[in-house]
DRENPA-3360 file (N, C-alpha, C; in nm, 2 decimals, always signed):
BEGIN
1 = XXXXXXXX = -1.98/-0.33/-1.05/-1.86/-0.41/-1.07/-1.75/-0.37/-0.97 ~ -1.69/-0.47/-0.91/-1.58/-0.44/-0.81/-1.45/-0.43/-0.88 ~ -1.37/-0.32/-0.86/-1.24/-0.31/-0.91/-1.14/-0.38/-0.81 ~ -1.17/-0.37/-0.68/-1.08/-0.43/-0.58/-1.16/-0.52/-0.49 ~ -1.11/-0.64/-0.47/-1.16/-0.73/-0.37/-1.05/-0.78/-0.28 ~ -1.07/-0.75/-0.15/-0.97/-0.79/-0.05/-1.04/-0.89/+0.04 ~ -0.99/-1.01/+0.05/-1.05/-1.12/+0.12/-0.96/-1.19/+0.23 ~ -1.00/-1.17/+0.35/-0.93/-1.24/+0.47/-0.78/-1.22/+0.46;
9 = XXXXXXXX = -0.73/-1.09/+0.44/-0.59/-1.07/+0.43/-0.53/-1.06/+0.56 ~ -0.42/-1.13/+0.58/-0.34/-1.14/+0.70/-0.19/-1.10/+0.66 ~ -0.13/-1.02/+0.74/+0.01/-0.99/+0.72/+0.08/-1.00/+0.86 ~ +0.18/-1.09/+0.86/+0.26/-1.11/+0.98/+0.40/-1.09/+0.95 ~ +0.47/-1.01/+1.04/+0.61/-0.98/+1.03/+0.68/-1.06/+1.14 ~ +0.76/-1.16/+1.10/+0.83/-1.24/+1.19/+0.95/-1.17/+1.25 ~ +0.98/-1.19/+1.38/+1.10/-1.14/+1.44/+1.22/-1.23/+1.41 ~ +1.33/-1.20/+1.48/+1.45/-1.28/+1.46/+1.42/-1.43/+1.50;
17 = XXXXXXXX = +1.46/-1.52/+1.42/+1.45/-1.66/+1.44/+1.30/-1.70/+1.46 ~ +1.21/-1.62/+1.39/+1.07/-1.64/+1.39/+1.01/-1.62/+1.53 ~ +1.07/-1.55/+1.62/+1.02/-1.52/+1.75/+0.96/-1.38/+1.75 ~ +0.86/-1.36/+1.84/+0.80/-1.23/+1.86/+0.74/-1.18/+1.72 ~ +0.67/-1.26/+1.65/+0.61/-1.22/+1.53/+0.50/-1.12/+1.56 ~ +0.47/-1.03/+1.46/+0.37/-0.93/+1.48/+0.27/-0.94/+1.37 ~ +0.14/-0.96/+1.41/+0.03/-0.96/+1.31/-0.02/-0.82/+1.29 ~ +0.02/-0.76/+1.18/-0.01/-0.62/+1.15/-0.15/-0.61/+1.09;
25 = XXXXXXXX = -0.19/-0.71/+1.00/-0.32/-0.71/+0.94/-0.39/-0.84/+0.98 ~ -0.51/-0.84/+1.03/-0.58/-0.95/+1.08/-0.71/-0.98/+1.01 ~ -0.71/-1.06/+0.91/-0.83/-1.10/+0.83/-0.92/-0.99/+0.79 ~ -0.85/-0.90/+0.71/-0.93/-0.78/+0.66/-0.99/-0.82/+0.53 ~ -1.12/-0.78/+0.51/-1.20/-0.80/+0.39/-1.28/-0.68/+0.36 ~ -1.27/-0.64/+0.23/-1.36/-0.53/+0.18/-1.35/-0.52/+0.03 ~ -1.44/-0.45/-0.03/-1.45/-0.44/-0.18/-1.46/-0.29/-0.21 ~ -1.41/-0.26/-0.33/-1.43/-0.12/-0.38/-1.48/-0.13/-0.52;
33 = XXXXXXXX = -1.59/-0.06/-0.55/-1.65/-0.07/-0.68/-1.58/+0.03/-0.78 ~ -1.60/+0.01/-0.90/-1.55/+0.10/-1.01/-1.60/+0.24/-0.99 ~ -1.51/+0.34/-0.99/-1.56/+0.47/-0.97/-1.57/+0.53/-0.83 ~ -1.54/+0.44/-0.73/-1.55/+0.49/-0.59/-1.42/+0.57/-0.56 ~ -1.44/+0.66/-0.46/-1.33/+0.74/-0.41/-1.32/+0.71/-0.26 ~ -1.23/+0.62/-0.22/-1.23/+0.57/-0.08/-1.11/+0.61/+0.00 ~ -1.13/+0.64/+0.12/-1.03/+0.68/+0.22/-1.01/+0.56/+0.32 ~ -0.89/+0.54/+0.36/-0.86/+0.45/+0.47/-0.79/+0.53/+0.58;
41 = XXXXXXXX = -0.85/+0.52/+0.70/-0.80/+0.59/+0.82/-0.79/+0.50/+0.94 ~ -0.70/+0.55/+1.03/-0.68/+0.47/+1.16/-0.57/+0.53/+1.24 ~ -0.57/+0.50/+1.37/-0.46/+0.56/+1.45/-0.32/+0.51/+1.40 ~ -0.22/+0.58/+1.44/-0.08/+0.54/+1.41/-0.06/+0.40/+1.46 ~ +0.00/+0.32/+1.37/+0.02/+0.18/+1.41/-0.09/+0.09/+1.38 ~ -0.20/+0.14/+1.32/-0.32/+0.06/+1.30/-0.30/-0.04/+1.18 ~ -0.20/-0.01/+1.10/-0.18/-0.10/+0.98/-0.22/-0.05/+0.85 ~ -0.26/+0.08/+0.84/-0.32/+0.14/+0.72/-0.22/+0.14/+0.60;
49 = XXXXXXXX = -0.09/+0.18/+0.63/+0.01/+0.19/+0.52/+0.05/+0.05/+0.48 ~ +0.06/-0.05/+0.58/+0.08/-0.19/+0.54/-0.03/-0.24/+0.45 ~ -0.15/-0.21/+0.49/-0.27/-0.25/+0.41/-0.25/-0.20/+0.26 ~ -0.22/-0.07/+0.25/-0.21/-0.01/+0.12/-0.09/-0.09/+0.04 ~ +0.02/-0.11/+0.10/+0.13/-0.18/+0.04/+0.09/-0.32/-0.01 ~ +0.02/-0.39/+0.08/-0.02/-0.53/+0.04/-0.12/-0.53/-0.07 ~ -0.22/-0.44/-0.07/-0.32/-0.45/-0.17/-0.28/-0.39/-0.30 ~ -0.17/-0.31/-0.30/-0.12/-0.26/-0.43/+0.00/-0.34/-0.48;
57 = XXXXXXXX = +0.04/-0.45/-0.42/+0.14/-0.53/-0.47/+0.28/-0.49/-0.43 ~ +0.30/-0.38/-0.35/+0.43/-0.34/-0.30/+0.48/-0.44/-0.21 ~ +0.39/-0.50/-0.12/+0.43/-0.61/-0.03/+0.34/-0.72/-0.05 ~ +0.37/-0.84/+0.00/+0.29/-0.96/-0.02/+0.21/-1.00/+0.11 ~ +0.09/-1.04/+0.10/+0.02/-1.09/+0.22/+0.07/-1.22/+0.27 ~ +0.06/-1.24/+0.40/+0.09/-1.37/+0.46/-0.01/-1.48/+0.42 ~ -0.14/-1.43/+0.41/-0.25/-1.52/+0.36/-0.36/-1.43/+0.32 ~ -0.46/-1.49/+0.25/-0.57/-1.41/+0.20/-0.55/-1.38/+0.05;
65 = XXXXXXXX = -0.65/-1.33/-0.01/-0.65/-1.30/-0.16/-0.68/-1.16/-0.19 ~ -0.62/-1.11/-0.29/-0.64/-0.97/-0.34/-0.67/-0.97/-0.49 ~ -0.78/-0.92/-0.53/-0.81/-0.92/-0.67/-0.83/-0.77/-0.72 ~ -0.76/-0.74/-0.83/-0.78/-0.61/-0.89/-0.82/-0.63/-1.03 ~ -0.93/-0.56/-1.07/-0.98/-0.58/-1.21/-1.00/-0.73/-1.24 ~ -1.04/-0.81/-1.14/-1.07/-0.95/-1.15/-0.94/-1.03/-1.17 ~ -0.83/-0.98/-1.14/-0.70/-1.05/-1.15/-0.65/-1.07/-1.01 ~ -0.61/-1.19/-0.97/-0.57/-1.22/-0.84/-0.42/-1.19/-0.83;
73 = XXXXXXXX = -0.38/-1.07/-0.78/-0.24/-1.03/-0.77/-0.17/-1.11/-0.67 ~ -0.24/-1.16/-0.57/-0.17/-1.23/-0.46/-0.11/-1.36/-0.51 ~ -0.15/-1.41/-0.63/-0.09/-1.53/-0.68/+0.01/-1.51/-0.79 ~ +0.04/-1.38/-0.83/+0.13/-1.35/-0.94/+0.27/-1.37/-0.90 ~ +0.36/-1.41/-0.99/+0.50/-1.40/-0.96/+0.56/-1.26/-0.98 ~ +0.68/-1.24/-0.95/+0.74/-1.11/-0.95/+0.73/-1.04/-1.08 ~ +0.76/-1.10/-1.19/+0.75/-1.04/-1.32/+0.61/-1.01/-1.36 ~ +0.52/-1.10/-1.34/+0.37/-1.08/-1.37/+0.32/-0.96/-1.29;
81 = XXXXXXXX = +0.36/-0.95/-1.16/+0.31/-0.85/-1.08/+0.36/-0.71/-1.12 ~ +0.49/-0.71/-1.15/+0.56/-0.58/-1.20/+0.49/-0.53/-1.32 ~ +0.46/-0.62/-1.42/+0.39/-0.58/-1.54/+0.25/-0.53/-1.51 ~ +0.18/-0.60/-1.43/+0.04/-0.57/-1.39/+0.04/-0.43/-1.32 ~ +0.13/-0.41/-1.23/+0.13/-0.28/-1.16/+0.16/-0.16/-1.25 ~ +0.25/-0.19/-1.35/+0.28/-0.08/-1.44/+0.17/-0.05/-1.53 ~ +0.09/-0.15/-1.57/-0.02/-0.13/-1.67/-0.15/-0.09/-1.61 ~ -0.18/-0.14/-1.49/-0.31/-0.13/-1.44/-0.32/-0.04/-1.32;
89 = XXXXXXXX = -0.21/+0.00/-1.25/-0.22/+0.08/-1.13/-0.15/+0.21/-1.14 ~ -0.20/+0.31/-1.07/-0.13/+0.44/-1.06/-0.10/+0.46/-0.91 ~ +0.01/+0.53/-0.89/+0.06/+0.55/-0.75/+0.09/+0.70/-0.73 ~ +0.05/+0.75/-0.61/+0.09/+0.88/-0.57/+0.14/+0.87/-0.42 ~ +0.26/+0.92/-0.40/+0.32/+0.91/-0.27/+0.34/+1.04/-0.20 ~ +0.36/+1.04/-0.07/+0.37/+1.16/+0.01/+0.49/+1.24/-0.04 ~ +0.60/+1.18/-0.08/+0.73/+1.25/-0.11/+0.74/+1.26/-0.27 ~ +0.63/+1.25/-0.34/+0.62/+1.28/-0.48/+0.69/+1.18/-0.57;
97 = XXXXXXXX = +0.82/+1.13/-0.54/+0.89/+1.04/-0.61/+0.91/+1.08/-0.76 ~ +0.94/+1.20/-0.78/+0.97/+1.25/-0.92/+1.12/+1.24/-0.94 ~ +1.16/+1.23/-1.06/+1.30/+1.22/-1.10/+1.36/+1.35/-1.14 ~ +1.45/+1.40/-1.06/+1.51/+1.54/-1.09/+1.58/+1.55/-1.22 ~ +1.62/+1.43/-1.28/+1.70/+1.44/-1.40/+1.60/+1.45/-1.52 ~ +1.47/+1.44/-1.50/+1.37/+1.45/-1.61/+1.29/+1.57/-1.58 ~ +1.25/+1.64/-1.69/+1.16/+1.75/-1.68/+1.02/+1.70/-1.64 ~ +0.92/+1.79/-1.62/+0.79/+1.75/-1.57/+0.72/+1.66/-1.67;
105 = XXXXXXXX = +0.72/+1.70/-1.79/+0.65/+1.62/-1.89/+0.71/+1.48/-1.91 ~ +0.84/+1.47/-1.90/+0.91/+1.34/-1.91/+0.88/+1.26/-1.79 ~ +0.86/+1.32/-1.67/+0.82/+1.24/-1.55/+0.68/+1.18/-1.57 ~ +0.59/+1.27/-1.63/+0.45/+1.22/-1.65/+0.45/+1.11/-1.75 ~ +0.53/+1.12/-1.85/+0.53/+1.02/-1.96/+0.60/+0.89/-1.92 ~ +0.67/+0.88/-1.81/+0.76/+0.77/-1.78/+0.68/+0.63/-1.79 ~ +0.56/+0.62/-1.73/+0.49/+0.49/-1.75/+0.47/+0.45/-1.89 ~ +0.45/+0.55/-1.98/+0.43/+0.52/-2.12/+0.56/+0.48/-2.19;
113 = XXXXXXXX = +0.67/+0.55/-2.15/+0.80/+0.52/-2.20/+0.84/+0.37/-2.17 ~ +0.81/+0.33/-2.05/+0.84/+0.19/-2.01/+0.75/+0.09/-2.09 ~ +0.64/+0.13/-2.14/+0.55/+0.05/-2.22/+0.59/+0.06/-2.37 ~ +0.69/+0.15/-2.40/+0.73/+0.17/-2.54/+0.62/+0.21/-2.63 ~ +0.54/+0.31/-2.58/+0.43/+0.37/-2.66/+0.49/+0.46/-2.76 ~ +0.41/+0.49/-2.86/+0.45/+0.58/-2.97/+0.47/+0.72/-2.92 ~ +0.57/+0.79/-2.97/+0.61/+0.92/-2.92/+0.50/+1.02/-2.93 ~ +0.42/+1.02/-3.04/+0.31/+1.11/-3.06/+0.20/+1.09/-2.96;
121 = XXXXXXXX = +0.18/+0.96/-2.93/+0.07/+0.92/-2.83/+0.12/+0.97/-2.70 ~ +0.24/+0.95/-2.66/+0.29/+1.00/-2.53/+0.28/+1.15/-2.51 ~ +0.31/+1.22/-2.62/+0.30/+1.37/-2.61/+0.15/+1.41/-2.59 ~ +0.07/+1.34/-2.66/-0.08/+1.37/-2.66/-0.13/+1.34/-2.52 ~ -0.10/+1.23/-2.46/-0.15/+1.19/-2.33/-0.09/+1.28/-2.22 ~ +0.04/+1.32/-2.23/+0.10/+1.41/-2.13/+0.03/+1.54/-2.13 ~ +0.01/+1.60/-2.25/-0.06/+1.73/-2.26/-0.20/+1.72/-2.21 ~ -0.27/+1.61/-2.24/-0.41/+1.59/-2.19/-0.42/+1.59/-2.04;
129 = XXXXXXXX = -0.33/+1.51/-1.97/-0.35/+1.50/-1.83/-0.29/+1.62/-1.76 ~ -0.18/+1.68/-1.81/-0.12/+1.79/-1.74/-0.20/+1.92/-1.76 ~ -0.27/+1.93/-1.87/-0.36/+2.04/-1.89/-0.48/+2.03/-1.79 ~ -0.53/+1.91/-1.77/-0.64/+1.89/-1.67/-0.60/+1.94/-1.53 ~ -0.47/+1.94/-1.50/-0.43/+1.99/-1.37/-0.36/+2.12/-1.37 ~ -0.37/+2.19/-1.48/-0.32/+2.32/-1.50/-0.17/+2.34/-1.48 ~ -0.09/+2.24/-1.53/+0.05/+2.24/-1.52/+0.12/+2.22/-1.65 ~ +0.05/+2.22/-1.76/+0.11/+2.20/-1.89/+0.20/+2.32/-1.93;
137 = XXXXXXXX = +0.17/+2.43/-1.88/+0.25/+2.55/-1.91/+0.39/+2.55/-1.85 ~ +0.41/+2.46/-1.75/+0.54/+2.44/-1.69/+0.60/+2.30/-1.72 ~ +0.55/+2.24/-1.83/+0.59/+2.11/-1.86/+0.74/+2.09/-1.88 ~ +0.81/+2.19/-1.92/+0.96/+2.18/-1.95/+1.04/+2.22/-1.83 ~ +0.98/+2.25/-1.71/+1.06/+2.28/-1.59/+1.10/+2.15/-1.53 ~ +1.18/+2.16/-1.43/+1.23/+2.04/-1.35/+1.17/+2.04/-1.21 ~ +1.16/+1.92/-1.15/+1.09/+1.92/-1.02/+1.15/+2.01/-0.91 ~ +1.28/+2.04/-0.92/+1.34/+2.12/-0.82/+1.31/+2.27/-0.84;
145 = XXXXXXXX = +1.25/+2.30/-0.95/+1.21/+2.44/-0.98/+1.07/+2.48/-0.95 ~ +0.99/+2.39/-0.90/+0.85/+2.41/-0.87/+0.81/+2.38/-0.73 ~ +0.69/+2.43/-0.69/+0.65/+2.41/-0.55/+0.61/+2.27/-0.52 ~ +0.59/+2.23/-0.39/+0.54/+2.10/-0.35/+0.41/+2.07/-0.41 ~ +0.32/+2.17/-0.41/+0.18/+2.14/-0.46/+0.19/+2.11/-0.61 ~ +0.27/+2.18/-0.69/+0.29/+2.16/-0.83/+0.35/+2.02/-0.85 ~ +0.45/+1.98/-0.77/+0.51/+1.85/-0.78/+0.41/+1.74/-0.76 ~ +0.32/+1.76/-0.66/+0.22/+1.66/-0.64/+0.12/+1.65/-0.75;
153 = XXXXXXXX = +0.09/+1.76/-0.82/+0.00/+1.75/-0.94/+0.07/+1.68/-1.05 ~ +0.20/+1.70/-1.06/+0.28/+1.62/-1.16/+0.27/+1.47/-1.13 ~ +0.28/+1.44/-1.00/+0.27/+1.30/-0.96/+0.13/+1.24/-0.99 ~ +0.03/+1.32/-0.96/-0.11/+1.27/-0.99/-0.12/+1.25/-1.14 ~ -0.07/+1.34/-1.22/-0.07/+1.33/-1.37/+0.00/+1.20/-1.42 ~ +0.11/+1.17/-1.36/+0.19/+1.05/-1.39/+0.10/+0.93/-1.36 ~ +0.04/+0.93/-1.24/-0.04/+0.82/-1.20/-0.16/+0.79/-1.29 ~ -0.21/+0.90/-1.35/-0.33/+0.89/-1.44/-0.30/+0.86/-1.58;
161 = XXXXXXXX = -0.17/+0.88/-1.63/-0.14/+0.88/-1.77/-0.16/+0.75/-1.84 ~ -0.15/+0.64/-1.77/-0.17/+0.51/-1.83/-0.31/+0.45/-1.81 ~ -0.41/+0.54/-1.78/-0.55/+0.50/-1.76/-0.56/+0.38/-1.67 ~ -0.52/+0.39/-1.54/-0.52/+0.28/-1.45/-0.65/+0.23/-1.41 ~ -0.66/+0.11/-1.37/-0.79/+0.06/-1.31/-0.82/+0.12/-1.18 ~ -0.71/+0.16/-1.10/-0.72/+0.22/-0.97/-0.60/+0.30/-0.94 ~ -0.62/+0.41/-0.87/-0.50/+0.49/-0.82/-0.49/+0.47/-0.67 ~ -0.37/+0.44/-0.62/-0.34/+0.43/-0.48/-0.26/+0.55/-0.44;
169 = XXXXXXXX = -0.31/+0.61/-0.33/-0.24/+0.73/-0.28/-0.21/+0.72/-0.14 ~ -0.08/+0.73/-0.10/-0.03/+0.71/+0.04/+0.00/+0.85/+0.10 ~ -0.09/+0.90/+0.19/-0.07/+1.03/+0.25/-0.03/+1.14/+0.15 ~ -0.11/+1.16/+0.04/-0.08/+1.25/-0.07/-0.07/+1.39/-0.03 ~ -0.13/+1.43/+0.09/-0.12/+1.57/+0.13/-0.02/+1.59/+0.25 ~ +0.05/+1.48/+0.28/+0.14/+1.48/+0.40/+0.24/+1.59/+0.40 ~ +0.30/+1.62/+0.28/+0.41/+1.72/+0.28/+0.36/+1.86/+0.22 ~ +0.23/+1.88/+0.22/+0.18/+2.00/+0.16/+0.11/+2.10/+0.26;
177 = XXXXXXXX = +0.11/+2.23/+0.23/+0.04/+2.32/+0.31/-0.11/+2.31/+0.28 ~ -0.19/+2.38/+0.36/-0.34/+2.36/+0.35/-0.39/+2.40/+0.21 ~ -0.34/+2.50/+0.15/-0.38/+2.55/+0.02/-0.35/+2.44/-0.09 ~ -0.23/+2.39/-0.08/-0.19/+2.28/-0.18/-0.27/+2.15/-0.15 ~ -0.29/+2.12/-0.03/-0.37/+2.00/+0.01/-0.51/+2.01/-0.05 ~ -0.57/+2.13/-0.04/-0.70/+2.14/-0.09/-0.70/+2.13/-0.25 ~ -0.60/+2.18/-0.31/-0.59/+2.17/-0.46/-0.57/+2.03/-0.50 ~ -0.49/+1.95/-0.43/-0.47/+1.81/-0.47/-0.60/+1.73/-0.45;
185 = XXXXXXXX = -0.67/+1.74/-0.33/-0.79/+1.67/-0.31/-0.90/+1.71/-0.41 ~ -0.90/+1.84/-0.44/-1.00/+1.88/-0.55/-0.97/+1.81/-0.68 ~ -0.83/+1.80/-0.71/-0.79/+1.73/-0.83/-0.84/+1.59/-0.83 ~ -0.82/+1.52/-0.72/-0.87/+1.38/-0.71/-1.02/+1.37/-0.73 ~ -1.09/+1.47/-0.67/-1.23/+1.47/-0.68/-1.28/+1.49/-0.82 ~ -1.20/+1.58/-0.89/-1.23/+1.61/-1.03/-1.22/+1.49/-1.12 ~ -1.10/+1.42/-1.11/-1.08/+1.30/-1.20/-1.18/+1.18/-1.16 ~ -1.21/+1.18/-1.03/-1.31/+1.08/-0.99/-1.45/+1.10/-1.05;
193 = XXXXXXXX = -1.49/+1.23/-1.05/-1.62/+1.26/-1.10/-1.62/+1.26/-1.26 ~ -1.52/+1.32/-1.32/-1.52/+1.34/-1.46/-1.48/+1.21/-1.54 ~ -1.38/+1.14/-1.49/-1.33/+1.02/-1.56/-1.37/+0.89/-1.49 ~ -1.44/+0.90/-1.38/-1.48/+0.78/-1.30/-1.36/+0.70/-1.26 ~ -1.25/+0.77/-1.23/-1.13/+0.70/-1.19/-1.15/+0.65/-1.05 ~ -1.12/+0.52/-1.02/-1.13/+0.47/-0.89/-1.00/+0.51/-0.81 ~ -1.02/+0.56/-0.69/-0.91/+0.61/-0.61/-0.92/+0.56/-0.47 ~ -0.81/+0.51/-0.41/-0.80/+0.47/-0.28/-0.69/+0.55/-0.21;
201 = XXXXXXXX = -0.72/+0.62/-0.10/-0.63/+0.71/-0.04/-0.61/+0.67/+0.11 ~ -0.49/+0.65/+0.15/-0.46/+0.63/+0.29/-0.42/+0.77/+0.35 ~ -0.49/+0.81/+0.45/-0.46/+0.94/+0.51/-0.49/+0.95/+0.66 ~ -0.42/+1.04/+0.73/-0.45/+1.07/+0.87/-0.52/+1.20/+0.87 ~ -0.54/+1.27/+0.76/-0.59/+1.40/+0.75/-0.74/+1.40/+0.73 ~ -0.82/+1.45/+0.83/-0.96/+1.44/+0.82/-1.01/+1.53/+0.71 ~ -0.94/+1.65/+0.68/-0.98/+1.74/+0.57/-0.97/+1.66/+0.44 ~ -0.86/+1.59/+0.42/-0.84/+1.52/+0.29/-0.94/+1.41/+0.28;
209 = XXXXXXXX = -0.97/+1.34/+0.39/-1.07/+1.23/+0.39/-1.21/+1.27/+0.35 ~ -1.24/+1.40/+0.39/-1.37/+1.45/+0.36/-1.41/+1.46/+0.21 ~ -1.30/+1.46/+0.13/-1.33/+1.46/-0.02/-1.37/+1.32/-0.07 ~ -1.35/+1.22/+0.01/-1.38/+1.08/-0.04/-1.53/+1.06/-0.04 ~ -1.58/+0.96/-0.10/-1.72/+0.92/-0.10/-1.74/+0.81/+0.01 ~ -1.64/+0.75/+0.05/-1.65/+0.65/+0.16/-1.52/+0.64/+0.24 ~ -1.53/+0.62/+0.37/-1.41/+0.61/+0.45/-1.41/+0.48/+0.53 ~ -1.31/+0.40/+0.52/-1.29/+0.27/+0.59/-1.20/+0.30/+0.71;
217 = XXXXXXXX = -1.24/+0.26/+0.83/-1.15/+0.28/+0.95/-1.10/+0.14/+0.99 ~ -0.97/+0.14/+1.02/-0.91/+0.02/+1.07/-0.84/+0.05/+1.21 ~ -0.83/-0.05/+1.29/-0.77/-0.04/+1.42/-0.71/-0.17/+1.46 ~ -0.59/-0.16/+1.51/-0.52/-0.29/+1.55/-0.52/-0.39/+1.44 ~ -0.50/-0.35/+1.31/-0.49/-0.44/+1.20/-0.62/-0.50/+1.16 ~ -0.73/-0.45/+1.21/-0.86/-0.51/+1.17/-0.96/-0.40/+1.12 ~ -1.05/-0.44/+1.04/-1.15/-0.35/+0.99/-1.25/-0.31/+1.10 ~ -1.26/-0.18/+1.13/-1.34/-0.14/+1.25/-1.48/-0.10/+1.20;
225 = XXXXXXXX = -1.49/-0.01/+1.10/-1.62/+0.04/+1.05/-1.59/+0.11/+0.92 ~ -1.70/+0.16/+0.86/-1.69/+0.24/+0.74/-1.82/+0.33/+0.73 ~ -1.80/+0.45/+0.67/-1.91/+0.54/+0.65/-1.91/+0.59/+0.51 ~ -2.03/+0.62/+0.46/-2.05/+0.66/+0.32/-2.10/+0.81/+0.33 ~ -2.05/+0.89/+0.24/-2.09/+1.03/+0.23/-2.24/+1.04/+0.18 ~ -2.32/+1.11/+0.25/-2.46/+1.12/+0.20/-2.50/+1.27/+0.19 ~ -2.44/+1.35/+0.27/-2.47/+1.50/+0.27/-2.36/+1.58/+0.21 ~ -2.34/+1.70/+0.27/-2.24/+1.79/+0.22/-2.10/+1.74/+0.27;
233 = XXXXXXXX = -1.99/+1.80/+0.22/-1.86/+1.76/+0.26/-1.84/+1.80/+0.41 ~ -1.89/+1.91/+0.45/-1.88/+1.96/+0.59/-1.95/+1.86/+0.68 ~ -2.07/+1.81/+0.64/-2.13/+1.71/+0.72/-2.05/+1.58/+0.73 ~ -1.99/+1.54/+0.62/-1.91/+1.42/+0.62/-1.78/+1.44/+0.70 ~ -1.73/+1.56/+0.70/-1.61/+1.59/+0.78/-1.64/+1.57/+0.93 ~ -1.76/+1.62/+0.97/-1.80/+1.61/+1.11/-1.82/+1.46/+1.15 ~ -1.88/+1.38/+1.05/-1.90/+1.24/+1.07/-1.77/+1.17/+1.09 ~ -1.67/+1.20/+1.01/-1.54/+1.14/+1.02/-1.47/+1.17/+1.15;
241 = XXXXXXXX = -1.48/+1.29/+1.20/-1.43/+1.33/+1.33/-1.49/+1.25/+1.44 ~ -1.63/+1.24/+1.43/-1.70/+1.16/+1.53/-1.65/+1.01/+1.53 ~ -1.63/+0.95/+1.42/-1.59/+0.81/+1.41/-1.45/+0.80/+1.47 ~ -1.36/+0.89/+1.44/-1.22/+0.89/+1.49/-1.22/+0.90/+1.64 ~ -1.31/+0.98/+1.70/-1.32/+1.00/+1.84/-1.36/+0.87/+1.91 ~ -1.45/+0.79/+1.84/-1.49/+0.66/+1.89/-1.38/+0.56/+1.88 ~ -1.31/+0.57/+1.77/-1.20/+0.48/+1.73/-1.09/+0.49/+1.83 ~ -1.06/+0.61/+1.88/-0.96/+0.63/+1.98/-0.83/+0.68/+1.91;
249 = XXXXXX = -0.73/+0.71/+1.99/-0.60/+0.76/+1.94/-0.59/+0.91/+1.97 ~ -0.46/+0.95/+1.99/-0.44/+1.09/+2.03/-0.45/+1.18/+1.91 ~ -0.45/+1.32/+1.94/-0.47/+1.41/+1.83/-0.35/+1.40/+1.73 ~ -0.24/+1.36/+1.77/-0.12/+1.35/+1.68/-0.14/+1.24/+1.58 ~ -0.23/+1.15/+1.61/-0.25/+1.03/+1.52/-0.33/+1.07/+1.39 ~ -0.40/+1.19/+1.40/-0.49/+1.23/+1.29/-0.46/+1.37/+1.24;
% end
């Protein structure tokens, strides 16, 4: 069963007075099955963040269709899309996007608060997901009192608390040191394996991508290739590096 279907998606940004328009995405098509852990990689300027924004409903495609959990989000109006994203999607960002005015548990419960869930249910869900990531013992602290790695685990907990159809992560290890990056990617791997949560990660980090089960490569706004993990993570890491070498781009791009 496919959770995500992307079909012939085009994204064009028009310049002033519709001159010098830029086609950032060019007829991209791919599917993700339920329970897959997929990475998207490509050189700087390849369109990978634009792709994530379009398929997650943050931005709208110029043409093409996007279906998530068999619902065509590309045809939804603003209110329908906002409700769908809140109920069906989880988001993890590079800069965490936690609210300093709320403690960690309140940050995790926020999607449930917006859905007006029962207080006991919210407490139960927050404890469940935060315990899974080893942060329930700091539930009453505030974001500015904890490390970046802990903040990102709170963000992952918040993304997971409403049992989403798919989690979208944009450079989730971008602001973290290597130890915290490893912990976050292991957390993603854990929820993917134990809960069969579908995860889509955009990353330039080959180490992070090696935790995925499949990596899709894009270049110049087009789908270039994809690889599927078959051996060890080390073997997959080497395979990713080889693909990036063929794809091109400087060392700073990855």
